[in-house]
C-alpha positions as CSV (number, residue, x, y, z in Angstrom):
1,M,115.8,98.6,87.8
2,T,116.7,98.0,91.4
3,T,115.3,94.9,93.1
4,L,114.2,95.6,96.6
5,L,114.7,93.0,99.4
6,Q,111.3,91.8,100.6
7,L,109.9,91.9,104.0
8,H,108.7,88.6,105.5
9,A,105.0,88.8,106.6
10,E,104.1,87.6,110.1
11,P,100.7,87.1,111.6
12,L,99.8,89.6,114.2
13,T,100.1,88.1,117.7
14,R,100.3,89.6,121.1
15,E,103.7,88.0,121.7
16,A,105.3,88.9,118.4
17,F,104.1,92.5,118.6
18,A,104.9,93.1,122.3
19,P,108.2,95.0,121.6
20,F,106.2,97.6,119.6
21,G,103.1,98.0,121.7
22,D,99.8,96.2,122.2
23,V,97.4,94.1,120.1
24,I,93.8,95.2,120.6
25,E,91.4,92.3,120.1
26,A,88.6,90.4,121.8
27,S,90.2,87.0,122.6
28,D,90.1,84.5,125.3
29,S,93.7,85.3,126.1
30,V,92.9,88.7,127.6
31,R,91.0,89.6,130.7
32,H,87.2,89.6,130.0
33,F,84.0,89.4,132.0
34,S,80.3,89.7,131.6
35,I,78.5,93.0,132.3
36,N,75.1,94.5,131.7
37,D,73.1,91.7,133.2
38,G,75.0,89.2,131.1
39,N,74.2,90.9,127.8
40,T,77.8,92.1,127.1
41,E,81.2,90.6,127.3
42,R,83.8,93.3,128.3
43,Y,87.4,92.7,127.0
44,H,89.1,94.9,129.5
45,D,92.2,97.2,129.4
46,L,93.5,96.1,126.1
47,A,96.1,98.9,125.5
48,N,98.3,101.2,127.4
49,I,97.0,104.5,126.0
50,D,99.7,107.1,126.8
51,P,99.0,110.7,125.9
52,G,102.4,111.8,127.2
53,A,103.3,114.7,129.4
54,D,100.9,117.7,128.9
55,G,98.9,115.7,126.3
56,K,95.3,114.6,126.2
57,A,93.9,111.5,124.5
58,I,91.9,112.2,121.4
59,V,89.7,110.0,119.2
60,S,89.7,110.4,115.4
61,I,88.7,108.4,112.3
62,F,91.3,107.9,109.6
63,R,90.0,106.9,106.2
64,G,92.8,105.0,104.4
65,Q,93.0,104.4,100.7
66,P,94.0,100.8,99.8
67,R,97.7,100.2,98.9
68,S,98.6,98.1,95.9
69,L,101.1,95.3,96.4
70,P,104.0,95.0,95.8
71,F,104.7,98.2,97.8
72,A,108.1,99.8,98.5
73,V,108.6,100.9,102.1
74,T,110.7,104.0,101.8
75,M,110.0,106.0,104.9
76,M,108.9,105.5,108.6
77,E,107.5,107.8,111.3
78,R,107.2,107.8,115.0
79,H,105.3,109.7,117.7
80,P,108.0,110.4,120.4
81,H,105.6,111.8,123.0
82,A,102.7,109.4,123.1
83,S,101.2,106.1,122.0
84,Q,98.9,105.8,118.9
85,A,96.2,103.2,118.6
86,F,94.6,102.0,115.3
87,I,91.3,100.0,115.5
88,P,89.9,98.9,112.2
89,M,86.2,99.7,111.6
90,S,85.7,98.2,108.1
91,G,86.5,94.6,109.0
92,R,89.3,94.3,106.4
93,P,92.8,93.0,106.8
94,Y,95.6,95.6,106.8
95,L,99.4,95.7,107.2
96,V,101.7,97.1,109.8
97,V,105.4,97.8,109.3
98,V,107.2,98.6,112.6
99,A,110.7,99.0,113.9
100,P,112.0,99.4,117.5
101,A,111.9,102.7,119.3
102,G,115.2,104.5,119.4
103,D,117.5,105.7,116.7
104,A,116.3,105.8,113.1
105,P,115.8,102.2,111.9
106,G,117.8,100.5,109.3
107,P,116.0,98.4,106.7
108,D,116.9,95.2,108.5
109,D,115.1,96.5,111.6
110,L,111.7,96.5,109.9
111,R,109.0,93.9,110.7
112,L,105.8,93.3,108.7
113,F,102.6,92.1,110.3
114,V,99.4,91.0,108.7
115,C,96.5,92.2,110.8
116,Q,93.0,90.8,110.6
117,G,90.0,93.1,110.4
118,D,89.2,92.4,114.1
119,Q,92.7,93.2,115.4
120,G,93.9,96.7,116.3
121,V,97.3,97.9,117.3
122,N,98.6,100.4,119.8
123,Y,102.1,101.7,118.9
124,A,104.1,102.5,122.1
125,A,105.6,106.0,122.2
126,G,108.6,106.3,120.0
127,V,108.0,103.1,118.0
128,W,108.8,103.5,114.3
129,H,106.0,102.6,112.0
130,H,104.8,103.1,108.4
131,P,101.7,105.2,108.0
132,L,98.4,103.4,107.5
133,L,98.5,100.4,105.0
134,A,94.9,99.6,104.2
135,L,94.3,96.7,101.8
136,E,91.5,95.7,99.4
137,A,89.3,98.9,99.6
138,V,88.9,102.2,101.4
139,S,89.0,101.4,105.1
140,D,88.1,103.4,108.2
141,F,90.1,103.2,111.4
142,L,89.3,104.6,114.9
143,I,92.5,106.3,116.1
144,I,93.3,107.1,119.7
145,D,96.3,109.4,120.0
146,R,97.7,112.6,121.5
147,S,96.8,116.3,121.2
148,G,99.1,118.6,123.0
149,P,102.1,120.9,122.8
150,G,105.3,120.0,120.9
151,D,105.9,118.2,117.6
152,N,104.8,114.6,118.0
153,C,105.6,113.2,114.6
154,D,109.1,112.5,113.3
155,V,109.4,111.3,109.7
156,I,112.5,109.8,108.1
157,E,113.4,108.4,104.7
158,L,115.0,105.0,104.9
159,A,118.6,104.7,103.6
160,E,117.6,101.5,101.9
161,S,114.0,100.6,101.0
162,R,112.3,97.2,101.5
163,E,109.4,95.7,99.6
164,I,106.1,94.3,100.8
165,P,105.5,91.5,98.2
166,A,102.3,90.9,96.4
167,G,100.2,87.9,97.4
168,I,100.2,88.5,101.2
């Protein structure tokens, strides 16, 4: 039996995630202001939604099955033509595994973030990421991504896997 090296879990913060895209959350650290006669606080322009050349932004719902931990990360994907935003709708924590845009990532390029149920992420175009990693129960996510010409999903198998440990 092969023992996989484990990924170190980091809390999701704007600063730590900046090389990979945007954190989408209502916080005092982002531009916000009152609208609708003071009834609503608008957290404004939280992500750079980029549908790419000849693309259009679309909105979908992904329903993710919960992953059991420990979990072996054996593959990654990227969307080379456009960004892809994930906004949780079920209020549950989830995980994000990312690697920088560019050539296929090595296992040491992977970073693991623990996202709270009120934090979304927007992967910049070309950023490598693992598909949806819901935890605890079936979870819905609002997705904003691209529809348009050309193949916008590259998938690779990692030369060496990494493990997301139990107890995160």
